[in-house]
C-alpha positions as CSV (number, residue, x, y, z in Angstrom):
1,M,34.8,13.9,22.6
2,K,32.7,11.6,20.5
3,R,30.0,11.4,22.8
4,K,30.0,15.5,23.1
5,A,29.8,15.3,19.4
6,L,26.7,12.5,19.7
7,W,24.6,14.7,22.0
8,A,25.1,18.1,20.6
9,A,23.6,16.5,17.0
10,V,20.9,15.0,18.8
11,P,18.4,18.1,18.7
12,Y,18.9,18.6,15.1
13,T,17.9,15.1,13.8
14,V,14.8,15.4,15.8
15,P,12.5,16.7,12.8
16,V,14.1,13.9,10.7
17,M,13.5,11.4,13.5
18,L,9.6,12.7,13.2
19,G,9.4,11.8,9.8
20,Y,11.5,8.6,9.4
21,L,10.2,7.1,11.9
22,F,6.6,6.9,10.6
23,L,7.9,6.3,6.9
24,G,10.2,3.8,7.7
25,A,7.5,2.3,9.0
26,A,5.1,2.5,6.2
27,F,8.0,1.2,4.3
28,G,8.1,-1.7,6.7
29,V,4.0,-2.3,6.6
30,L,4.6,-2.6,2.8
31,I,7.1,-5.1,3.3
32,A,5.9,-7.2,5.4
33,E,2.5,-7.3,3.4
34,N,4.4,-8.7,0.6
35,G,5.6,-11.6,2.0
36,F,8.8,-10.4,3.6
37,S,10.2,-10.7,7.4
38,V,11.5,-8.2,9.8
39,L,14.7,-9.3,8.9
40,W,14.1,-8.2,5.0
41,A,13.0,-5.0,6.1
42,F,16.3,-4.4,8.6
43,L,18.7,-5.5,6.0
44,M,17.4,-3.2,3.1
45,S,16.9,0.1,5.7
46,T,20.9,-1.0,6.6
47,F,22.4,-2.2,3.6
48,I,20.6,-0.3,0.9
49,Y,18.9,3.0,2.6
50,A,17.5,4.6,-0.1
51,G,14.1,5.9,1.1
52,S,11.8,5.8,-2.3
53,M,13.6,3.5,-4.0
54,Q,13.3,1.2,-1.3
55,F,9.7,1.1,-1.5
56,A,10.4,0.9,-5.3
57,A,12.6,-2.2,-5.3
58,I,9.3,-4.4,-3.3
59,S,7.6,-4.3,-6.4
60,L,10.9,-5.5,-7.9
61,M,11.6,-8.3,-5.8
62,T,7.6,-9.5,-6.4
63,S,8.0,-9.5,-10.1
64,A,10.1,-10.9,-13.1
65,F,13.4,-9.8,-12.4
66,S,14.8,-7.6,-15.0
67,P,18.5,-6.3,-14.4
68,V,18.1,-3.2,-17.3
69,S,14.5,-1.9,-15.7
70,A,15.8,-2.2,-12.4
71,F,18.7,-0.1,-13.0
72,L,17.0,2.9,-15.1
73,L,14.7,2.7,-12.3
74,T,17.2,3.2,-9.8
75,L,19.0,5.6,-11.7
76,M,15.7,7.7,-12.4
77,V,14.9,7.3,-8.6
78,N,18.2,8.4,-7.4
79,A,20.3,10.2,-9.8
80,R,19.7,13.9,-7.6
81,H,22.7,12.3,-5.4
82,L,24.5,12.5,-7.9
83,F,24.3,16.4,-7.5
84,Y,24.8,16.2,-3.8
85,G,27.6,14.2,-4.0
86,L,29.4,17.1,-5.8
87,S,28.7,19.7,-3.5
88,M,29.9,17.6,-0.6
89,L,33.4,16.5,-1.9
90,K,35.1,19.1,0.2
91,P,33.1,19.3,3.4
92,F,33.9,14.9,3.2
93,E,37.7,15.7,2.5
94,R,38.5,15.2,5.9
95,M,36.4,12.8,7.1
96,G,38.6,9.5,6.7
97,K,38.2,6.3,7.3
98,R,34.2,8.0,7.5
99,K,33.6,9.2,4.1
100,P,32.8,6.1,3.0
101,Y,29.9,5.7,5.2
102,M,29.3,9.5,4.9
103,I,28.9,9.5,1.4
104,F,26.2,6.4,1.2
105,S,24.0,8.0,4.2
106,L,23.7,10.9,2.2
107,T,19.6,10.8,1.4
108,D,17.6,13.8,1.3
109,E,16.9,15.3,4.6
110,T,20.4,14.0,6.1
111,Y,21.8,15.9,2.6
112,S,19.8,19.2,3.9
113,L,21.0,19.1,7.6
114,L,24.3,18.4,6.7
115,C,24.4,21.9,4.3
116,G,22.6,23.9,7.2
117,V,24.1,23.2,10.4
118,S,27.0,24.1,12.0
119,A,28.8,22.4,14.4
120,P,28.3,24.1,18.4
121,E,31.0,25.9,20.0
122,G,33.9,23.1,21.4
123,I,32.5,20.0,19.5
124,D,34.3,18.1,16.5
125,P,32.2,19.4,13.4
126,D,33.5,15.9,11.4
127,W,32.3,13.9,14.0
128,F,29.3,15.5,14.7
129,L,28.4,15.3,10.6
130,F,28.8,12.0,11.7
131,F,26.7,11.8,14.2
132,I,23.8,13.3,12.5
133,S,24.2,10.8,9.0
134,L,24.3,7.7,11.4
135,L,21.3,8.8,13.5
136,D,19.2,9.5,10.5
137,Q,19.8,6.3,9.3
138,L,19.2,4.1,13.1
139,Y,15.7,6.2,13.1
140,W,15.2,5.0,9.7
141,I,15.9,1.2,10.5
142,I,14.0,1.2,13.9
143,G,10.9,2.5,11.8
144,S,11.2,0.2,9.3
145,C,11.8,-2.8,11.5
146,I,8.7,-1.5,13.9
147,G,6.8,-1.1,10.8
148,A,7.4,-4.6,9.8
149,A,6.7,-6.4,13.0
150,G,3.7,-4.5,13.7
151,S,2.1,-4.2,10.2
152,F,-1.2,-6.0,12.1
153,L,-1.8,-3.1,14.1
154,P,-4.1,-0.2,12.7
155,F,-2.3,3.0,12.6
156,D,-3.0,6.3,10.6
157,S,0.0,7.9,9.5
158,T,-2.2,10.7,7.5
159,G,-0.1,14.0,7.2
160,I,2.8,12.5,9.1
161,D,4.8,12.9,5.9
162,F,4.6,16.6,5.9
163,A,7.3,16.7,8.4
164,M,9.8,16.1,5.9
165,T,8.3,18.9,3.9
166,A,8.4,21.6,7.3
167,L,12.5,20.7,7.6
168,F,13.1,21.3,3.8
169,L,11.4,24.6,4.3
170,V,12.7,25.7,7.6
171,I,16.6,24.5,6.2
172,F,15.8,26.8,3.2
173,V,14.5,29.8,5.1
174,E,17.4,29.7,7.0
175,Q,20.1,29.3,4.4
176,W,18.0,32.2,2.9
177,E,18.6,34.8,5.9
178,K,22.4,33.9,5.9
179,A,23.7,33.5,2.4
180,H,26.0,35.8,0.9
181,S,24.3,35.8,-2.2
182,R,20.7,34.5,-2.5
183,L,21.4,33.6,-6.5
184,P,22.0,30.2,-6.1
185,A,18.4,29.8,-4.4
186,L,16.2,32.3,-7.4
187,L,18.4,29.8,-10.0
188,G,17.3,27.0,-8.3
189,L,13.3,27.6,-7.5
190,G,13.6,29.3,-11.2
191,I,15.0,26.6,-12.6
192,T,12.8,23.7,-10.9
193,L,9.8,25.8,-11.6
194,V,10.3,25.9,-15.3
195,S,11.1,22.0,-15.5
196,L,7.9,21.3,-13.5
197,I,6.2,22.6,-16.4
198,V,8.0,21.9,-19.3
199,V,8.5,18.1,-19.0
200,G,5.5,17.9,-15.9
201,S,5.9,16.3,-12.4
202,D,6.9,12.8,-12.7
203,R,10.1,13.5,-15.0
204,F,10.9,17.1,-13.5
205,L,13.4,16.3,-10.8
206,L,16.3,14.7,-13.4
207,F,16.2,18.0,-16.0
208,S,15.9,20.8,-12.9
209,M,19.0,19.0,-11.0
210,A,21.2,19.0,-14.5
211,G,19.9,22.5,-15.2
212,I,21.0,23.6,-11.5
213,L,24.4,22.4,-11.8
214,A,24.7,24.1,-15.3
215,A,23.6,27.6,-14.3
216,L,25.7,27.5,-10.9
217,L,28.6,26.9,-12.9
218,L,27.6,28.4,-15.5
219,F,27.0,31.8,-12.8
220,R,29.8,30.7,-11.1
221,K,32.3,33.9,-10.3
222,E,29.1,35.8,-9.9
223,I,28.0,33.3,-6.7
224,S,32.1,33.0,-5.6
225,K,31.9,37.4,-5.4
């Protein structure tokens, strides 16, 4: 049963693999250039696994340590995960011992996949979602270790990060077509656009997430109908 779920999950994670191997490698190259070994890349990708926050953590590791600054930076960069977690409370209820890992491994791309895919017929849905999360992290770990170990090799990865954008667009279109109500998507797009215009591209994410959460709570009855 577990093996079937693993192999069923693999095709769904291929777009993430293409992005994570190269973005992880970029992180590995950067951490190696700052004097850290492959072991550091492995440990950070295994126990922190925070994508953009891992890049930001390099500057924290190479400058004077300030707990307050580190806390505020982490909160701002990863605040969106608070909202991700709220929407996954019900799906993770039945995960049992796997629940802590599912919460830990909830990156942007993994969250999008978990929301947008369903287990094929005959596949245990809980193990299917678990292996999606696990595979995504393994791709990131492998990419970061390759980047740290081979940082001396010239490689132009320009444009490879668009794989993540393409993944989000595909998942959005699929959810748009399947959704019984398109009000949540329209609210999300509208509030995000307003936040971007009002507060700018550097700070819009936290404001848009808070606005979307408030709007979804306000229109909960209409969405449920």
